[in-house]
N, C-alpha and C positions, 0 to 999 in steps of 0.2 A: 464376600464377593469372590466368585470363582474366576480364576485367571487361566489363560493359556500358557504354553511354554514360552519363556522369554526368547525372543528372536535374536540370534547373533547377527548383528549387522553394524557395520561401521560406516558412517557417512563419508562420501568421497570428498576430497579437497578439490579435485578438478574432474572434468569429464574427459573421457578418452574415447573418441569416436573416429573411425577411419575417415580419411579425406574423401575416399570414393563414396562412402555412404552419405557424407555431408553434401557432396556435389549433387547426388541424386535427389536429396531432399530439396536442395536449393532450386533445381530445375522444376520440380513438381510445384513447389509453393509459388515460385515466380510466375509460372503459367496460370495458377489459380488466381493470383492477385491481378494479373493483367486483364482478366475478364470482367473486373468490376471497376467502373469509372470512379476516379477520385473526386470527392466533392470539392467544388470551388464556387466562387461568387458567380461566375458566368456559366457554370455547368460544364466547362471544358476541362478535360483531364490534364491538359498541359499547364493550366494555371493552378499552381500549388498553393494551398492555404497556409497562413500563419497558424501556429499552434501555441496556445498559452496554457500551461499546466500549473494549477494552483493546488498545493498539497499542504494539508495540516498534519499535526503530529499527535497521536493518541486520541483522535476524535472519534467518539462513539457515533454510530449511524443515527441514533435517535436525537442527537444534538442538532441535526439539520433542521428540525422543526422550529428551533429557536433562532435560526439565521434567516431573517425575513428576506433580505436582498438576494441571497444565494438561492433560496427556495423559489422566489418569485421570478428571478431573471435568468436562472440557469435551469432548475428542475422543471418549471412550468413552460419554459420556452425551448426546451431541448429534450434530451433522452435521459431517463433515469434507469439505472440498472438495479433492480430490486434485490437481486441475489448475487451481488459482487462479493468476492471472497478474497481476503488477504491470505495467500497460501502459507507464508511464514509470518505471523503477526507480531513483528518486532521491527524497530526502527531501521537498523542497518540492513538486515536481510530483505526487507520490503523495498528499500531504495535500490539495493543491488539487483533485485528482480526487475525493477523498472529499467535500470540502465542496460542490463544484459538481455532481458526477455527470458531469463532462465530461472528454473527452480533452484533452491538452495543446494540440492544434491548435484547439480551441474556447475553452478558458479562458485561453489565452495564456501559461501557466506551463510553461516548458520546462526551467528550471534553478533553482538555489538562490539566484541573485542577479540583480538587474536588469542586463540587457545587451541586445545587439542582437536576441536571440531572445525575450526576455521571461522573467522569473522572479523568485522571491523575494517576500517579503511586500510590499515597496514597490510592485511592479508589480501584485500582486493587489489591493491597496487602491486604487491609482490608477485601475485599470480599472473599478472599481465592482463587481468580482466578489464582494467580501466582503459585499455587501448582497443577494446572491442565493445563499444557502447553505442547507444542510441545517438547521443550528440556527435560522436565521431562520424557516423554514417550520414547524418543530416548535414554536418559541416562539409564533408567531402562532396556532397551533392549540390552544394551552393546555398544552403541555409545559413543565416546568421544565427548563432546559438548563444544564449545568455543564461547563466545560472545565477540565482539570487537566493541566499538564505542558508539553511542547514544542509550540509552535504552528509556524507557517510560518517557514522560515529568513529571518532579517532582522528578525523582530519585535522581538528584544531591542535592536536598533539603532534601528529606525525607529518602533516601536510605542509607546515611552515608557510601557509598562505600561497603556495605555488599553484597556479591554475592547472587543472586536470586536462588531459588531451581531449580535443574535440570542441572546446568551448571558445567561442569568439570573445565573449565577455565573461568575466569571473568575479562575482561579488559574494563570496562564501564567508560565512561566519568563521573566524579564525581564533577568536578568544573563547572564553568559557561559554559554551553553547546555551546553558540554562540561565544565563543572566539577562533578564528582560530590560535592564536599565543601564548596563555598562558592559559593552563588549567590543570586540575588534572585528572589522570586516576587511577582507582582502579585496582590494580593487585592482584586479589583474596583477596581483603579486605585491602590491603596496598596501601595507596594513594601516588602517585608519580606525581610530577609536570613535565610538558613538555612545552618547548617553541619552539618546532619544528612545522612547518606548519602542522595542525592537520590531513589533508587528507593524507599527506605523512607519518605521524607517524602511523596512523591507518593501512595504507598499510604495513608498516614495521612489525607491530605486527601480521597482518594476514599472511604474508609470513613466519614469524618465527613459527607460529602455524603449518603451513603446513609442514615446514621443520622438526619439531620435531615429529609430529604425523604420517606423511605418512609412515615411516618405521614400525610403530607398527601394530600388527595384527588387532586391533580394527578399524572399520570404524569410520570416524569422521564427525561431522556436525559443520560447521563454519558459523556464521552469522556476516558479516562485515557491520555495520550500519554507513554510513558516515553522516556528517553534510551537506556537500555541496549538492546543491547550496543554502541552507537556508541562510537567512540574518544573519549577525553577525558583530563582531568587530575584529580588529581595523578598524576604518573608514578610508576611503581614500579621498583624496582631491576632487575627482570628483564624490563622492557619492551624490545621490539626497538627498535633505533636509528631505523629509518626506516619502521616500520609503526605507524599509530595503533591503540592498544588501549584498551578501556574500563578504568576504575578499578574494581577489584573490592572489595566489602565485606570487611573483615578476617575475618569468620566464614566466608566462602566461598573465601578465597584458598588456592590450591594444594590444593583438595579434589577436583578431578577429574583423572583420568589419561586423556589423550586425545592421539592422534597426528594427523598430517596426514590429509586425506581418502584413503581407501584404495580408489581406483578409477582406471581408465586415463586419465581426464580430467586427473588431477593431473599436472603437469609433462608435458603431452602430448608424445609422442615426435616425431610428424610433424605440423607445422603448415603444410605447403606448400599446403593447400587453404583456409587461413584468409586474411582480409584482411591488408593490410600491417601494420596496427597490432598484429596478433598475431604475424605472421611475424618482426618485428624483435626480439621478446623472446628473451632468452637462456634456455637451460634453467636450471632451479632447482638451485643447488648446495647442499651440505650446510649452509652457514651460513644461507642463505635458508630452507631447509627447517625449520631449528630456529626461526627467527623466525616462520614461518607456524604452526608447532605451538604456540608460546607464545601467539600471537594467538587461535588457535582455542580454546585452553584458557581464556583470559580471557573470551572471548565466552560460553562455556558457564557459567563461574562467575558472571559478572555477571547472567545470566538467572535465577539461583536466587532473587534478591531479587524479581524479577518473579513467579516461580512462587509464592513465599510470599504475594505480594499477591493472586494469584488466589484462594488459599485464604481470605484475609481478606475479600475482597469477597463470595465465596459465603457465608461465615459471617455477614457483616453483613446480607446479604439474607435469610438464613434467620431470624436473630434478629428482623428487622423484619416477618417474615411475608410478604415480597415475592418470595421466590425463585421461587415458582411462577407469578408474573406478571411475570417479568423475563427478557428475552432477553440473553444475554451473547455478545458477538462478540469473538474474538481474532484479531488480524492483525498484519502487519508492513508497513512502507512499501516495503521492498525486501529482497532477499537480499544476498549478498556473495561475492566471489571469494576463495578461499583456496588459490591455487596451480593452479586449473583453467586449462587452455590457457596455462600458464606465467605467468599474472598473479599477482603476489605478494599483491595485495589490491585491492579496489575494487568499484565497482558500475557503473551506467549502461548497460552493454552488454546485448544481448538474449540472453544465454546462460542456460541453465536454473538454474544455481546463483544467479543474480541476479534473474531475473524470477519464479521460482517462489515463491509466497507461502504461509506458513502461514495458513489461514483456517478457523476453527472457529466453530460457532454452537450454543448450548444454550439451551433455553427452552421455553415452552408451545407445543405444536403442532409441535415439531421432534423427529423420531424419534431415539431413542438408538442410537448405533453406526452411523448411516447414512453412506454414502460417496457423494458425487456425483463422477462421473468426467468430466463435460463441462467443457471450458475455460470459465472465467468471468473477468470483469475485476474483480479483487479490490476496488479502490476504487470505481469507478463503479457496479458492481452492488450493492455494500453500501449505497451511498447510496440507490439506488432501492428496495432491499429495506426499509430503515428507513422510508421514506415509505409503503410498502405496509403494514408492520406498524402504523404509526401511523394508518392509515385516513384520511389527510388530503389526499390528492392533489387531488381534485376540489373540495374545499371551501375550502381556505385558502391553498395554496401559490402560487396564481397571481394574487393581488390586486395585486401590484406589477408583475409582468410575466409573460408566459407561461413556464412551465417549459421549460427547454431542456437536459434531461439526456440523456446518451448511454448510460447504463447501463440494464440491464433488471432487473426484480425477479426474485429467485431463488426466491420462494415457490412458483410453479407447478413449477419444476424440482425442488425438494425433494419436493413432493407426488407427482410422477409423472415420474421421470427417464427412463422408457422412451419418453415422448412427445417428448422433446427432440430436436431436429434438430442435426446438426453445425453448430457455430458458429465463425466466425473472430473472434478477439479481436485488436484492433489493438495493435501494439507501436510505440512511437516514443520517441525521446529524443536527447540530445546525447552522442555518444560515437563513437569510431572515427576514425582519422586523426589526424594531428599538425598543430597550427596551425589556420589558417582557410582558407577558400576565397577566390578572388580578390575576391569582393564583400564580404568581411569576415565572412561567416557561418561559424560553427564547423561542422565536419562533424557530420552527424547521420544518423539512419537512421529508416526506417519498415518495419514488417513485420507478419506475422500469425502467430497461434498457433491451430492447429486440432487435432482429434483425430489427423490424419495426421502433423503435425509442425510445424516452424517454418521460415518463409521471411522473409528480411530483405534489403532494398536500402539501400545507403549512398549518400550524395551523391557519394562518390568514384567511383561506378559499380560498386563491388564488390557481390557478392551472396553469400548463404549459404542453404543448404537442407538441413534435417536431418529425417530420419524419426524419429517417436517411438520406433521400435524401436532407434535409436541413442541409448541412454540418456545417454551422456556426450558426445554431439555431437562425435564424432571424425572423421567423414567427411562433408564437405559434398558434396551431390549436385547442386549448381547447374549443373555442366557435364557431368553424366552423361546421355548420350543416352537411356538407358532410363528416366530420370525426367523427360523433357521435358514430358510431359503433367501430371505432378504440379506441376512448376515453373509451367507456364502457368496451371493452376487456382488456385494460391495467389497468383500474380501478379495474376490477375483479382480475387481476394478483396481484395488490397491496393489495387488501383485503385478498388474500390468503397468502401473504408473510409478511404483516406488523407485525404479532405476531408469525410467524413461528418458528419452532425449529427442529433441527436435520433433519430427513428425509423430512419433509414437506418443508424445505428450498431448498432441492436439486432437487425437481421435476420441 
């Protein structure tokens, strides 16, 4: 594989943009948002909707087909984003992207733990990013804000159960995050142990929040962050030896019959066009195939408890008379490899099975059965869209500091997708290569996703280029003369976005 020269680039821990530039962007965006009416039950912009965000962890987009309630009552009755992309497909960076509306190179969160690149709850709090977040601005505007479930990686170690700024209610997991049957939940700072199946317990708490808050005059924002289908304990007798799997509720165990992915990308036959970290992988043998099959089955089975929770949340909103004034968003922080390109399991890399995100929205003003085909940044754009729905951008969110979000509101795109121009969404993360570069920085990548396809540059100098017509990303076109102009165009998009901030990220 031919490679370009390694790019000398060190990710920033923080963004540094002048106050003057930020104020200019603020005025422009506030004016743009003011032209679009915020959806509400009555159609009046002054009546702000409740927002319920349900997030899964490590859920593949194709798993949605096995979640009947979510598919029927959210996807079919709302908007589905066919090409939503997780810019940095990893737990903590994705959540930080939602909270701040920024890409990793601006909020400084590249990985799940504090290290030379920046990551984890410890760095998020130390940088002050936790004081400039979506819940903080919603809370300041009069929303009741409630968090339930898994927060940023490292919170259970460094957070000590203390609520984060901007949350009216705090129900964060403070014990071992991956324990499905025995963990600690912080109730506004008071730690309580639970031995109930964690997905069911989090659903209980979310339904309780809705029951208490729906009668109140204040609108509410609820973020329910599940663990499922992330790997965890207790282990089961049929768990693969070296692939982490979720713990499945007894009622769902062995209820699905599912095999490994049935497409050419699984156990890819020819990886000679791939970067070295893929070329060194051995083909998947029968034993590994069986392990991947078991992992995939447990992923699907663990999501059934999430699916039941979706039904309970919808029913709770209906009982409270708030379903017609509540927008429900369903998303995942990243996808997951299950044998594609010979990877037995994992995330972080910019392949479709990992970056493709299930993203659904149902609620007032959102057309039923609508599909948006433009690429969108799942976390950053959702943050901007919630601000738009809440109709608070120009009045409340900027009292502490100018807003510096990289996402764009999806409201105009939903209203009129034909007017949308092709957009490049930035991809960036830690992954690819073994070990570290000479300066101690782990190998990482940046790339772009457009309607045409996906282009990626690694710090090793390696590149990948896939057309969207190559569904399973089997043939990289990075060295194909016939695609030189495509490569140059997408490389130019990447050069424009790799250090972007605020407005320059949304073009």
